[in-house]
KEZA-663909 format. One record per residue: residue in three letters; x negated, y negated, z negated of N, C-alpha, C in turn. Coordinates in steps of 0.001 Angstrom, whole numbers. Each point is the difference from the previous one (the first is absolute). Layout:
[rec "ALA"; [X; Y; Z]; [X; Y; Z]; [X; Y; Z]]
...
***
This chain:
[rec "UNK"; [-812; 1130; 42]; [763; -1150; -104]; [-824; -1131; -25]]
[rec "UNK"; [305; -999; 919]; [-652; -1297; 51]; [788; -1099; -630]]
[rec "UNK"; [-519; -1185; -91]; [809; -1088; -890]; [1400; -102; 745]]
[rec "UNK"; [72; -23; 1391]; [1276; -197; 541]; [906; 1127; -178]]
[rec "UNK"; [-334; 1009; -614]; [919; 1194; -390]; [725; -301; -1326]]
[rec "UNK"; [-558; -978; -741]; [764; -422; -1171]; [1144; -846; 407]]
[rec "UNK"; [1357; 595; 23]; [971; -786; 574]; [936; -578; -1061]]
[rec "UNK"; [-8; 633; -1117]; [883; -420; -1107]; [-676; -98; -1384]]
[rec "UNK"; [563; -939; -785]; [-742; -115; -1240]; [145; 1330; -826]]
[rec "UNK"; [942; 798; 173]; [74; 1083; -660]; [-1150; 981; 201]]
[rec "UNK"; [-585; -4; 1192]; [-1229; 667; 329]; [-1117; -449; -922]]
[rec "UNK"; [-191; -1454; -235]; [-927; -450; -925]; [19; 465; -1395]]
[rec "UNK"; [1380; 79; -434]; [239; 550; -1344]; [-522; 1523; 25]]
[rec "UNK"; [478; 718; 831]; [-101; 1527; -46]; [-1583; 238; 236]]
[rec "UNK"; [-499; -518; 959]; [-1403; 387; 521]; [-1179; -776; -826]]
[rec "UNK"; [289; -1226; -451]; [-1014; -718; -609]; [280; -614; -1380]]
[rec "UNK"; [1292; 318; -431]; [386; -351; -1360]; [139; -1457; -227]]
[rec "UNK"; [319; -771; 1245]; [-37; -1372; -92]; [1656; -453; -124]]
[rec "UNK"; [328; -646; -970]; [1449; -556; -243]; [137; -1507; 635]]
[rec "UNK"; [1144; -223; 388]; [222; -1283; 581]; [784; -858; -951]]
[rec "UNK"; [-204; -1308; -39]; [816; -861; -660]; [404; -1121; 908]]
[rec "UNK"; [1243; -599; -73]; [326; -1225; 741]; [212; -1060; -978]]
[rec "UNK"; [-756; -1023; 335]; [179; -1301; -939]; [-480; -1105; 751]]
[rec "UNK"; [272; -1127; -400]; [-534; -1267; 485]; [-1254; -244; -557]]
[rec "UNK"; [-1026; -293; 776]; [-1374; -83; -532]; [-771; -1112; 783]]
[rec "UNK"; [-595; -913; -686]; [-667; -1080; 721]; [-1350; -166; -740]]
[rec "UNK"; [-1151; -126; 734]; [-1343; -314; -673]; [101; -1293; -707]]
[rec "UNK"; [-824; -123; -955]; [-72; -1159; -725]; [-473; -1183; 922]]
[rec "UNK"; [-1056; 263; 708]; [-472; -1051; 873]; [268; 407; 1553]]
[rec "UNK"; [663; -1012; 594]; [131; 251; 1422]; [-359; -1314; 800]]
[rec "UNK"; [-943; 151; 802]; [-256; -1112; 897]; [1059; -183; 946]]
[rec "UNK"; [360; -1221; 117]; [1141; -362; 890]; [-574; -735; 1197]]
[rec "UNK"; [122; 635; 1131]; [-274; -601; 1237]; [1161; -593; 789]]
[rec "UNK"; [108; -1246; -75]; [1165; -692; 561]; [-103; -138; 1487]]
[rec "UNK"; [-1234; 36; 544]; [-327; -128; 1459]; [-775; 1299; 244]]
[rec "UNK"; [269; 145; 1364]; [-856; 1185; 581]; [-971; -640; 963]]
[rec "UNK"; [-1133; 591; 189]; [-917; -654; 964]; [513; 70; 1497]]
[rec "UNK"; [-527; -938; 797]; [445; -73; 1299]; [-225; 1354; 739]]
[rec "UNK"; [-1118; 693; -337]; [-310; 1299; 547]; [974; 1129; -225]]
[rec "UNK"; [593; 63; -1234]; [1006; 841; -257]; [1302; -376; 565]]
[rec "UNK"; [362; -1316; 55]; [1224; -522; 656]; [-54; 482; 1510]]
[rec "UNK"; [-1255; -109; 697]; [-72; 241; 1333]; [173; 1607; 170]]
[rec "UNK"; [-615; 651; -843]; [0; 1578; 91]; [1521; 468; -48]]
[rec "UNK"; [689; -629; -1048]; [1363; 352; -214]; [1033; -442; 1132]]
[rec "UNK"; [-395; -1222; 555]; [757; -486; 1131]; [-105; 875; 1179]]
[rec "UNK"; [-1231; 504; 239]; [-343; 895; 1144]; [753; 1364; -189]]
[rec "UNK"; [171; 350; -1224]; [687; 1374; -405]; [1354; -172; 497]]
[rec "UNK"; [745; -1138; -149]; [1321; -132; 501]; [209; 289; 1261]]
[rec "UNK"; [-970; 83; 872]; [187; 252; 1547]; [-417; 1454; 289]]
[rec "UNK"; [-400; 850; -1088]; [-381; 1301; 337]; [1125; 946; -473]]
[rec "UNK"; [-73; 1356; 553]; [937; 972; -451]; [-431; 503; -1334]]
[rec "UNK"; [676; -291; -1015]; [-388; 538; -1329]; [986; 1108; -437]]
[rec "UNK"; [1; 1146; 745]; [937; 1030; -166]; [-706; 1095; -720]]
[rec "UNK"; [-1261; 50; -120]; [-764; 1080; -623]; [-751; -451; -1215]]
[rec "UNK"; [-390; 1041; -926]; [-738; -505; -1173]; [-1432; -644; 485]]
[rec "UNK"; [-606; 688; 1037]; [-1228; -543; 396]; [-34; -1378; 558]]
[rec "UNK"; [1055; -344; 769]; [255; -1414; 445]; [107; -837; -1082]]
[rec "UNK"; [886; 197; -1000]; [277; -776; -1170]; [-1353; -194; -694]]
[rec "UNK"; [-732; 1210; -299]; [-1016; -184; -661]; [-1218; -935; 573]]
[rec "UNK"; [-147; 168; 1375]; [-1085; -777; 566]; [553; -1493; 105]]
[rec "UNK"; [1196; -265; 394]; [373; -1305; 321]; [488; -826; -1219]]
[rec "UNK"; [369; 621; -1079]; [568; -770; -1122]; [-779; 296; -1400]]
[rec "UNK"; [-130; 1301; -252]; [-622; 284; -1257]; [-1460; -326; -89]]
[rec "UNK"; [-693; 429; 985]; [-1453; -284; -14]; [-320; -1549; 22]]
[rec "UNK"; [616; -670; 791]; [-255; -1515; -27]; [298; -520; -1435]]
[rec "UNK"; [1051; 432; -683]; [241; -464; -1446]; [-1195; 402; -954]]
[rec "UNK"; [-342; 1235; 122]; [-1041; 411; -933]; [-1310; -758; 343]]
[rec "UNK"; [-229; -273; 1295]; [-1196; -823; 239]; [46; -1417; -566]]
[rec "UNK"; [1384; -589; 27]; [177; -1215; -494]; [-454; 78; -1607]]
[rec "UNK"; [543; 945; -615]; [-261; 148; -1555]; [-1423; 17; -229]]
[rec "UNK"; [-791; 832; 983]; [-1405; -66; -194]; [-604; -1324; 112]]
[rec "UNK"; [386; -692; 1065]; [-572; -1386; 265]; [343; -978; -1223]]
[rec "UNK"; [1125; 295; -744]; [374; -871; -988]; [-691; 376; -1300]]
[rec "UNK"; [-536; 1164; 25]; [-604; 639; -1181]; [-1500; 484; 411]]
[rec "UNK"; [-959; -890; 448]; [-1227; 365; 689]; [-817; 857; -1028]]
[rec "UNK"; [-690; 993; 519]; [-888; 985; -746]; [716; 657; -1249]]
[rec "UNK"; [1291; 262; 181]; [833; 589; -995]; [305; 1496; 293]]
[rec "UNK"; [187; 266; 1239]; [307; 1312; 371]; [-262; 321; 1516]]
[rec "UNK"; [-35; 1268; 300]; [-144; 397; 1474]; [1086; 988; 123]]
[rec "UNK"; [586; 102; 1387]; [1081; 922; 152]; [-371; 949; 1139]]
[rec "UNK"; [555; 1106; -1]; [-220; 1089; 841]; [1451; 473; 723]]
[rec "UNK"; [32; -12; 1275]; [1191; 331; 730]; [-140; 1303; 661]]
[rec "UNK"; [985; 930; -346]; [-32; 1308; 652]; [-1114; 894; -339]]
[rec "UNK"; [-555; -243; -1083]; [-1186; 934; -452]; [583; 1280; -752]]
[rec "UNK"; [-825; 1021; 181]; [353; 1237; -634]; [-522; -243; -1485]]
[rec "UNK"; [950; 471; -939]; [-309; -182; -1383]; [221; 1441; -655]]
[rec "UNK"; [-822; 788; 117]; [52; 1400; -602]; [-574; -31; -1280]]
[rec "UNK"; [887; 324; -1114]; [-470; -143; -1365]; [141; 1314; -667]]
[rec "UNK"; [1029; 710; 70]; [219; 1220; -611]; [898; 962; 811]]
[rec "UNK"; [-622; 814; 753]; [776; 964; 949]; [906; 986; -921]]
[rec "UNK"; [-465; 320; -1116]; [744; 900; -901]; [1423; -552; -451]]
[rec "UNK"; [-33; -1363; -102]; [1280; -758; -290]; [638; -555; 1179]]
[rec "UNK"; [-439; 355; 1013]; [512; -490; 1513]; [-159; -1662; -58]]
[rec "UNK"; [-1028; -397; -703]; [-396; -1464; 170]; [-907; -133; 1170]]
[rec "UNK"; [305; -80; 1246]; [-818; -8; 1069]; [775; -698; 1190]]
[rec "UNK"; [-761; -479; 1050]; [625; -504; 1059]; [-363; -1518; 272]]
[rec "UNK"; [580; -513; 927]; [-139; -1364; 495]; [951; -909; -808]]
[rec "UNK"; [-598; -1133; -411]; [758; -1167; -586]; [15; -1103; 1051]]
[rec "UNK"; [1263; -818; -66]; [105; -1011; 917]; [-977; -1138; -318]]
[rec "UNK"; [-120; -398; -1345]; [-1032; -848; -471]; [-393; 240; -1353]]
[rec "UNK"; [-1301; -181; -219]; [-612; 358; -1240]; [-882; -1289; -491]]
[rec "UNK"; [248; -578; -1104]; [-636; -1161; -457]; [-916; 357; -1129]]
[rec "UNK"; [-1297; -540; 107]; [-1122; 346; -956]; [-556; -1251; -378]]
[rec "UNK"; [-290; -81; -1403]; [-577; -1263; -431]; [-1470; 22; 340]]
[rec "UNK"; [-669; 975; 627]; [-1397; -25; 375]; [183; -645; 1481]]
[rec "UNK"; [-656; -1071; 160]; [40; -799; 1303]; [-1228; 313; 788]]
[rec "UNK"; [-954; 684; -257]; [-1141; 194; 744]; [-88; 1271; 841]]
[rec "UNK"; [1090; 794; 123]; [-11; 1400; 450]; [636; 107; 1420]]
[rec "UNK"; [-389; 937; 682]; [654; 396; 1323]; [729; 1259; -180]]
[rec "UNK"; [125; 518; -1209]; [955; 1173; -238]; [751; -380; -1393]]
[rec "UNK"; [848; 914; -338]; [775; -170; -1147]; [-846; 313; -1174]]
[rec "UNK"; [-199; -891; -826]; [-724; 188; -1286]; [839; -527; -1249]]
[rec "UNK"; [-273; 403; -1088]; [555; -395; -1250]; [-379; -1366; -503]]
[rec "UNK"; [820; -744; -501]; [1367; 244; -449]; [1100; -225; 971]]
[rec "UNK"; [766; 1010; 426]; [1175; -198; 806]; [1144; -601; -1030]]
[rec "UNK"; [531; -1083; 368]; [1082; -575; -828]; [1292; -151; 612]]
[rec "UNK"; [173; 210; 1392]; [1445; -94; 687]; [-83; 786; 1215]]
[rec "UNK"; [1231; 360; 214]; [214; 719; 1351]; [1329; -553; 672]]
[rec "UNK"; [57; -44; 1287]; [1138; -579; 715]; [303; 1195; 913]]
[rec "UNK"; [1351; 207; -80]; [541; 1000; 950]; [1036; -556; 978]]
[rec "UNK"; [-111; 27; 1286]; [848; -658; 848]; [1028; 1026; 524]]
[rec "UNK"; [1273; -391; -40]; [1052; 920; 396]; [927; -655; 1031]]
[rec "UNK"; [453; 817; 1056]; [716; -504; 969]; [1510; -559; -304]]
[rec "UNK"; [495; 936; -825]; [1414; -438; -467]; [213; -444; -1387]]
[rec "UNK"; [591; 880; -784]; [326; -319; -1363]; [-1287; 339; -775]]
[rec "UNK"; [-337; -1104; -979]; [-1154; 23; -692]; [43; 1135; -1056]]
[rec "UNK"; [1209; 385; -577]; [44; 922; -1079]; [-438; 1340; 434]]
[rec "UNK"; [-213; 233; 1267]; [-555; 1342; 478]; [-1443; -37; -109]]
[rec "UNK"; [-622; -1043; -505]; [-1486; -169; -59]; [-318; 5; -1437]]
[rec "UNK"; [896; -88; -1004]; [-400; -1; -1429]; [-854; 1178; -549]]
[rec "UNK"; [401; 1157; 309]; [-614; 1244; -517]; [-1433; 54; 726]]
[rec "UNK"; [63; -274; 1382]; [-1400; 144; 533]; [-956; -1162; -495]]
[rec "UNK"; [491; -1084; -309]; [-897; -1113; -587]; [-387; 422; -1434]]
[rec "UNK"; [1050; 548; -604]; [-271; 509; -1398]; [-1189; 1032; -154]]
[rec "UNK"; [47; 875; 998]; [-1085; 1075; 79]; [-1360; -693; 339]]
[rec "UNK"; [28; -951; 865]; [-1312; -698; 389]; [-546; -717; -1155]]
[rec "UNK"; [893; -608; -842]; [-305; -673; -1228]; [-728; 1031; -946]]
[rec "UNK"; [739; 1075; -152]; [-535; 916; -906]; [-1479; 600; 432]]
[rec "UNK"; [-99; 109; 1261]; [-1306; 441; 577]; [-1055; -1096; -165]]
[rec "UNK"; [380; -1248; -29]; [-950; -1171; -262]; [-391; 31; -1488]]
[rec "UNK"; [920; 363; -834]; [-289; 134; -1498]; [-1176; 1045; -151]]
[rec "UNK"; [239; 1213; 563]; [-883; 1150; -225]; [-1338; -392; 794]]
[rec "UNK"; [77; -751; 1244]; [-1261; -350; 591]; [-803; -1020; -840]]
[rec "UNK"; [629; -961; -448]; [-753; -973; -906]; [-547; 677; -1172]]
[rec "UNK"; [740; 864; -728]; [-544; 765; -1231]; [-1236; 689; 413]]
[rec "UNK"; [173; 895; 1157]; [-1186; 847; 425]; [-1255; -816; 291]]
[rec "UNK"; [280; -1216; 481]; [-1078; -938; 348]; [-602; -710; -1106]]
[rec "UNK"; [652; 187; -1168]; [-486; -650; -1326]; [497; -1527; -37]]
[rec "UNK"; [1121; -256; 767]; [296; -1455; 49]; [1613; 16; -155]]
[rec "UNK"; [585; 462; -1205]; [1347; 10; -75]; [660; -1400; -126]]
[rec "UNK"; [1319; -63; 515]; [703; -1308; -4]; [1247; 356; -954]]
[rec "UNK"; [410; -1026; -691]; [1102; 164; -960]; [1346; -51; 938]]
[rec "UNK"; [42; -849; 919]; [1238; -83; 934]; [-488; 166; 1492]]
[rec "UNK"; [841; 769; 749]; [-216; 82; 1416]; [1264; -348; 648]]
[rec "UNK"; [-20; -760; 1048]; [1041; -534; 508]; [524; 650; 1413]]
[rec "UNK"; [1065; -48; 396]; [399; 518; 1293]; [1123; -864; 699]]
[rec "UNK"; [164; 157; 1196]; [880; -900; 797]; [567; 846; 1034]]
[rec "UNK"; [1305; 198; 102]; [653; 657; 1189]; [805; -1065; 748]]
[rec "UNK"; [-184; -111; 1235]; [612; -1058; 787]; [358; 531; 1347]]
[rec "UNK"; [985; -588; 672]; [521; 188; 1421]; [-257; -1257; 642]]
[rec "UNK"; [-812; -943; -427]; [-404; -1269; 635]; [1103; -1127; -184]]
[rec "UNK"; [1170; 437; -483]; [937; -1030; -253]; [448; -44; -1447]]
[rec "UNK"; [-207; 1157; -706]; [195; 12; -1465]; [-1194; 707; -624]]
[rec "UNK"; [-212; -344; -1161]; [-1210; 523; -901]; [512; 402; -1331]]
[rec "UNK"; [-674; 1218; -331]; [374; 445; -1412]; [-1428; 343; -639]]
[rec "UNK"; [-138; -748; -1112]; [-1315; 160; -682]; [172; 1197; -1033]]
[rec "UNK"; [-939; 758; -13]; [-159; 1224; -944]; [-1271; -323; -998]]
[rec "UNK"; [249; 195; -1237]; [-1212; -10; -892]; [37; 1237; -867]]
[rec "UNK"; [-1154; 425; -221]; [-270; 1270; -727]; [-450; -282; -1364]]
[rec "UNK"; [761; 437; -1102]; [-420; -44; -1383]; [-744; 1240; -308]]
[rec "UNK"; [-1165; -79; -6]; [-960; 1152; -159]; [158; 640; -1286]]
[rec "UNK"; [99; -731; -1125]; [128; 574; -1247]; [1160; 937; -211]]
[rec "UNK"; [1224; -328; 532]; [1134; 619; -10]; [352; 945; 1019]]
[rec "UNK"; [-918; 123; 1043]; [200; 817; 1117]; [1417; -210; 678]]
[rec "UNK"; [214; -1308; 59]; [1201; -386; 679]; [-283; -1066; 1064]]
[rec "UNK"; [932; -182; 986]; [0; -929; 1080]; [1196; -868; -169]]
[rec "UNK"; [-144; -1297; 174]; [1099; -835; -74]; [153; -813; 1382]]
[rec "UNK"; [1185; -448; 184]; [249; -581; 1258]; [503; -1460; -155]]
[rec "UNK"; [-346; -859; 773]; [317; -1482; -130]; [313; -526; 1375]]
[rec "UNK"; [1250; -570; 179]; [372; -426; 1384]; [-732; -1311; 44]]
[rec "UNK"; [-1042; -207; 935]; [-694; -1204; 58]; [547; -1034; 1071]]
[rec "UNK"; [426; 686; 1024]; [594; -885; 1042]; [773; 829; 946]]
[rec "UNK"; [1352; -493; 262]; [782; 659; 986]; [324; -1030; 1032]]
[rec "UNK"; [-208; 321; 1258]; [319; -773; 1180]; [-692; -1247; 106]]
[rec "UNK"; [-1299; -35; 109]; [-770; -1275; 180]; [-40; -176; 1504]]
***
């Protein structure tokens, strides 16, 4: 089983012992960007003329430019990897390709610890990506611990390029929580 075989939250409970919680959650500090760069605006404007009917098209035309904008607004804070294989523990079916993996190590050409966030692009309903993203986040926890660089929180995002659902992992309680970040931007 690869990450994309995790289709329901029940599989996370049964296979990995992860429980889910639904609640409103907001980080203490949020940088508010009221304006976007002309580069991102141009990229998103161009995307409006493209056929955005597949996950790949949405990922390349909308999600990737947004992640790049975040990196520009937060220089030397993280690197991101698109479509990389992230094989962590085959015995737990934590293997396969992730749409985006974000690492706090900015000097690497490959995924290195600490991984702090994962982004999963979906073509349709974003709730179909919750379990997959949760499995990727669990893999990131194992990866970071194995590399001697554990993180208290690991974040995930499931999006269909028009709605976003943020997921955070409470490592101490072996739970994942969901927070509706933005719907219909």
